[in-house]
Kinemage of the C-alpha trace (Angstrom):
@kinemage 1
@onewidth
@group {chain A} dominant
@subgroup {mainchain}
@vectorlist {calphas} color= white
{ca met a 1} P 0.000 0.000 0.000
{ca gly a 2} L 1.128 3.547 -0.667
{ca gln a 3} L 2.195 5.960 2.037
{ca lys a 4} L -0.569 8.490 2.693
{ca val a 5} L 0.626 12.025 3.553
{ca asn a 6} L -1.588 14.924 4.655
{ca pro a 7} L -1.695 17.300 1.631
{ca leu a 8} L -1.452 20.373 3.898
{ca gly a 9} L 1.589 19.196 5.865
{ca phe a 10} L 3.205 18.020 2.623
{ca arg a 11} L 3.052 21.593 1.256
{ca leu a 12} L 4.140 23.594 4.307
{ca gly a 13} L 6.555 26.308 3.254
{ca thr a 14} L 5.462 26.290 -0.398
{ca thr a 15} L 1.736 26.862 -0.968
{ca gln a 16} L 0.605 26.166 2.607
{ca ala a 17} L 1.377 28.224 5.725
{ca his a 18} L 1.056 27.402 9.431
{ca tyr a 19} L -2.152 28.355 11.268
{ca ser a 20} L -0.161 29.216 14.415
{ca ile a 21} L 2.766 31.599 13.981
{ca trp a 22} L 5.009 32.236 16.995
{ca phe a 23} L 8.398 31.471 18.494
{ca val a 24} L 8.923 30.241 22.046
{ca his a 25} L 11.485 28.462 24.212
{ca pro a 26} L 11.329 24.659 23.705
{ca lys a 27} L 10.364 24.142 27.361
{ca ser a 28} L 7.257 26.339 26.878
{ca tyr a 29} L 6.268 24.906 23.488
{ca ser a 30} L 3.682 22.423 24.770
{ca lys a 31} L 2.097 25.084 27.000
{ca asp a 32} L 1.658 27.559 24.119
{ca leu a 33} L 0.399 24.818 21.816
{ca glu a 34} L -2.237 23.841 24.384
{ca glu a 35} L -3.224 27.515 24.725
{ca asp a 36} L -3.830 27.712 20.970
{ca lys a 37} L -6.077 24.651 21.166
{ca lys a 38} L -8.060 26.178 24.041
{ca ile a 39} L -8.502 29.489 22.176
{ca arg a 40} L -9.809 27.708 19.066
{ca asp a 41} L -12.177 25.517 21.092
{ca tyr a 42} L -13.460 28.558 23.008
{ca ile a 43} L -14.214 30.423 19.765
{ca gln a 44} L -15.945 27.410 18.207
{ca asn a 45} L -18.133 26.931 21.310
{ca tyr a 46} L -18.974 30.641 21.295
{ca phe a 47} L -20.176 30.359 17.689
{ca lys a 48} L -22.344 27.353 18.535
{ca lys a 49} L -24.113 29.368 21.237
{ca lys a 50} L -24.616 32.327 18.903
{ca lys a 51} L -26.155 30.144 16.194
{ca lys a 52} L -29.151 29.456 18.429
{ca asn a 53} L -30.217 33.103 18.059
{ca ile a 54} L -30.022 33.176 14.245
{ca lys a 55} L -33.222 33.175 12.220
{ca asn a 56} L -33.694 30.332 9.727
{ca ile a 57} L -30.964 28.432 11.569
{ca lys a 58} L -32.146 25.103 10.163
{ca ser a 59} L -30.420 25.724 6.833
{ca phe a 60} L -27.179 26.633 8.649
{ca ser a 61} L -27.315 24.162 11.547
{ca ser a 62} L -24.327 22.145 10.304
{ca phe a 63} L -22.087 25.148 9.640
{ca ser a 64} L -19.618 26.416 12.225
{ca gly a 65} L -19.256 29.657 10.254
{ca ile a 66} L -15.453 29.612 10.582
{ca ser a 67} L -13.289 28.205 7.813
{ca cys a 68} L -9.965 28.866 9.574
{ca ile a 69} L -8.523 30.399 12.772
{ca glu a 70} L -5.014 31.849 12.617
{ca ile a 71} L -3.121 32.761 15.789
{ca lys a 72} L -0.088 35.052 15.745
{ca lys a 73} L 1.708 35.645 19.039
{ca arg a 74} L 4.175 38.315 20.103
{ca ile a 75} L 5.546 39.205 23.513
{ca asp a 76} L 2.827 41.740 24.321
{ca phe a 77} L -0.162 40.712 22.165
{ca ile a 78} L -1.991 37.843 20.469
{ca his a 79} L -3.581 38.317 17.059
{ca val a 80} L -6.528 36.002 16.343
{ca ile a 81} L -7.700 36.082 12.715
{ca leu a 82} L -11.089 34.525 11.966
{ca tyr a 83} L -11.871 33.559 8.374
{ca leu a 84} L -15.661 33.590 8.188
{ca gly a 85} L -17.695 31.726 5.631
{ca phe a 86} L -20.944 33.585 6.351
{ca gln a 87} L -21.296 37.086 7.786
{ca lys a 88} L -24.604 36.383 9.565
{ca phe a 89} L -22.851 34.266 12.200
{ca leu a 90} L -20.981 37.196 13.760
{ca asn a 91} L -21.687 40.955 13.916
{ca glu a 92} L -19.658 43.811 15.443
{ca ser a 93} L -21.239 43.520 18.887
{ca ser a 94} L -20.530 39.784 18.966
{ca ile a 95} L -16.903 40.385 17.995
{ca lys a 96} L -16.483 42.887 20.843
{ca glu a 97} L -18.112 40.468 23.282
{ca leu a 98} L -15.864 37.629 22.096
{ca asp a 99} L -12.802 39.892 22.391
{ca ile a 100} L -13.647 40.787 26.001
{ca asn a 101} L -14.340 37.166 26.943
{ca leu a 102} L -11.082 35.956 25.418
{ca gln a 103} L -9.195 38.708 27.218
{ca lys a 104} L -10.605 37.556 30.556
{ca glu a 105} L -10.150 33.864 29.864
{ca phe a 106} L -6.617 33.888 28.410
{ca asn a 107} L -5.046 37.020 29.877
{ca ser a 108} L -1.662 35.604 30.841
{ca gly a 109} L 0.661 38.420 31.853
{ca asn a 110} L 0.116 41.717 30.072
{ca arg a 111} L -0.629 40.320 26.631
{ca lys a 112} L -3.534 41.869 24.774
{ca ile a 113} L -5.768 39.814 22.482
{ca asn a 114} L -6.906 41.382 19.207
{ca ile a 115} L -9.540 39.738 16.993
{ca phe a 116} L -9.731 40.376 13.258
{ca thr a 117} L -12.309 38.933 10.869
{ca ile a 118} L -11.942 38.228 7.154
{ca leu a 119} L -15.031 37.303 5.121
{ca asn a 120} L -14.489 34.625 2.497
{ca pro a 121} L -16.248 35.741 -0.722
{ca asn a 122} L -16.433 32.115 -1.931
{ca pro a 123} L -17.242 30.094 1.214
{ca tyr a 124} L -17.944 26.818 -0.577
{ca arg a 125} L -14.453 26.858 -2.093
{ca asn a 126} L -13.171 26.095 1.405
{ca pro a 127} L -13.150 22.304 2.009
{ca leu a 128} L -14.277 22.634 5.646
{ca ile a 129} L -17.373 24.692 4.754
{ca leu a 130} L -18.143 22.299 1.898
{ca ala a 131} L -17.752 19.291 4.225
{ca gln a 132} L -20.152 20.884 6.710
{ca tyr a 133} L -22.637 21.395 3.872
{ca ile a 134} L -22.391 17.693 2.970
{ca ala a 135} L -22.739 16.780 6.661
{ca gly a 136} L -26.023 18.700 6.801
{ca gln a 137} L -27.276 16.822 3.745
{ca leu a 138} L -26.370 13.446 5.253
{ca lys a 139} L -28.100 14.306 8.539
{ca asp a 140} L -31.242 15.061 6.511
{ca arg a 141} L -30.966 11.527 5.023
{ca val a 142} L -30.066 12.697 1.532
{ca pro a 143} L -28.441 9.806 -0.418
{ca val a 144} L -24.650 9.923 -0.386
{ca gln a 145} L -24.191 10.190 -4.163
{ca lys a 146} L -26.776 12.963 -4.405
{ca ala a 147} L -25.123 14.901 -1.540
{ca met a 148} L -21.717 14.673 -3.230
{ca lys a 149} L -23.128 15.799 -6.591
{ca lys a 150} L -24.803 18.791 -4.913
{ca ala a 151} L -21.437 19.731 -3.398
{ca ile a 152} L -19.804 19.512 -6.829
{ca glu a 153} L -22.428 21.916 -8.192
{ca lys a 154} L -21.727 24.367 -5.335
{ca ile a 155} L -18.065 24.677 -6.320
{ca lys a 156} L -18.501 24.415 -10.074
{ca lys a 157} L -18.003 28.133 -10.879
{ca met a 158} L -15.370 29.091 -8.286
{ca asn a 159} L -12.090 28.995 -10.246
{ca thr a 160} L -11.066 25.509 -9.162
{ca lys a 161} L -9.233 23.026 -11.349
{ca gly a 162} L -10.425 19.899 -9.602
{ca ile a 163} L -12.215 18.427 -6.606
{ca lys a 164} L -12.436 15.007 -4.988
{ca ile a 165} L -14.947 14.023 -2.290
{ca gln a 166} L -14.765 10.774 -0.332
{ca ile a 167} L -17.230 9.530 2.282
{ca ala a 168} L -16.671 6.392 4.379
{ca gly a 169} L -18.818 4.514 6.886
{ca arg a 170} L -22.248 2.876 6.939
{ca leu a 171} L -23.486 4.786 3.922
{ca asp a 172} L -27.268 5.037 3.537
{ca gly a 173} L -27.717 2.592 6.435
{ca gln a 174} L -25.776 -0.329 4.951
{ca asn a 175} L -24.801 -3.142 7.308
{ca ile a 176} L -21.140 -3.059 6.248
{ca ala a 177} L -18.997 0.068 6.139
{ca cys a 178} L -17.791 1.071 2.694
{ca val a 179} L -16.245 3.997 0.829
{ca glu a 180} L -17.728 6.056 -1.986
{ca trp a 181} L -16.069 8.913 -3.807
{ca ile a 182} L -16.557 11.287 -6.690
{ca ser a 183} L -14.068 13.526 -8.483
{ca lys a 184} L -14.019 16.147 -11.169
{ca gly a 185} L -10.954 17.678 -12.805
{ca arg a 186} L -7.337 17.144 -11.695
{ca ile a 187} L -6.009 16.523 -8.168
{ca pro a 188} L -2.159 16.510 -8.429
{ca leu a 189} L -1.368 15.370 -4.880
{ca gln a 190} L 2.304 14.613 -5.639
{ca thr a 191} L 3.094 18.065 -7.072
{ca ile a 192} L 4.167 20.274 -4.167
{ca arg a 193} L 3.975 23.591 -6.026
{ca glu a 194} L 0.269 23.117 -6.785
{ca lys a 195} L -2.137 24.479 -4.153
{ca ile a 196} L -4.354 21.764 -2.677
{ca asp a 197} L -6.879 22.508 0.076
{ca tyr a 198} L -7.863 19.504 2.176
{ca cys a 199} L -9.989 18.627 5.194
{ca ser a 200} L -11.131 15.544 7.076
{ca tyr a 201} L -14.490 16.021 8.792
{ca pro a 202} L -16.484 13.540 10.938
{ca val a 203} L -20.276 13.637 11.012
{ca lys a 204} L -22.642 11.749 13.325
{ca thr a 205} L -25.755 10.350 11.645
{ca ile a 206} L -28.506 7.984 12.767
{ca tyr a 207} L -26.481 5.141 11.200
{ca gly a 208} L -23.268 5.996 13.061
{ca met a 209} L -20.159 8.073 12.397
{ca leu a 210} L -19.214 8.892 8.813
{ca gly a 211} L -15.936 10.380 7.629
{ca ile a 212} L -15.833 13.059 4.930
{ca lys a 213} L -12.608 13.908 3.097
{ca ile a 214} L -12.354 16.676 0.512
{ca trp a 215} L -9.477 17.691 -1.757
{ca ile a 216} L -9.766 20.916 -3.792
{ca phe a 217} L -7.213 21.878 -6.447
{ca ile a 218} L -7.181 25.692 -6.516
{ca asp a 219} L -5.788 27.720 -9.400
{ca asn a 220} L -2.675 29.570 -8.153
{ca lys a 221} L -3.991 32.767 -9.790
{ca tyr a 222} L -6.895 32.821 -7.286
{ca lys a 223} L -5.200 32.193 -3.932
């Protein structure tokens, strides 16, 4: 069998950058890494609470609203950059409230936490947002092949050169776990200079846990 390598880790330093950017003494590395995990979990839980107050939430129930969280640390401040898929999940008042709560929760020393938001104009071009869309379809008992084809249609006109979607588990209530996939265009996984976005996303359905994997080959002109 071939050796499987995460497409994002394989491209670090070329077309892929780290989501946490900071330098620290080796003895404090694990502590700062754990702090990053806590900050991301806190933000995700905050979004889940806010979603309960959104109108027509049923169509967005599977979305977290965040496609990526970048953390940049310096001696005196922490920059947290939120890449949002949909603006309706977070307004200015919510950002201020989140900023204050993070400051109270993670105020170690005199470091100040600053939150910045960037709205993604093409949310479905992000593999995590697209995986959450598919997860919502599967929870509504949409057949697996139909859910994957709907996802392909979502990304059809977004300057991508290729996409591959793979879903594994007890698909459509089958007794034995299996794998189904669909692809369109090219997915050059062995070419480092080509930009590949990837995510692995679990979803809990009435038939058990399913695993969704998505690879998106993005044109380098539209990074």
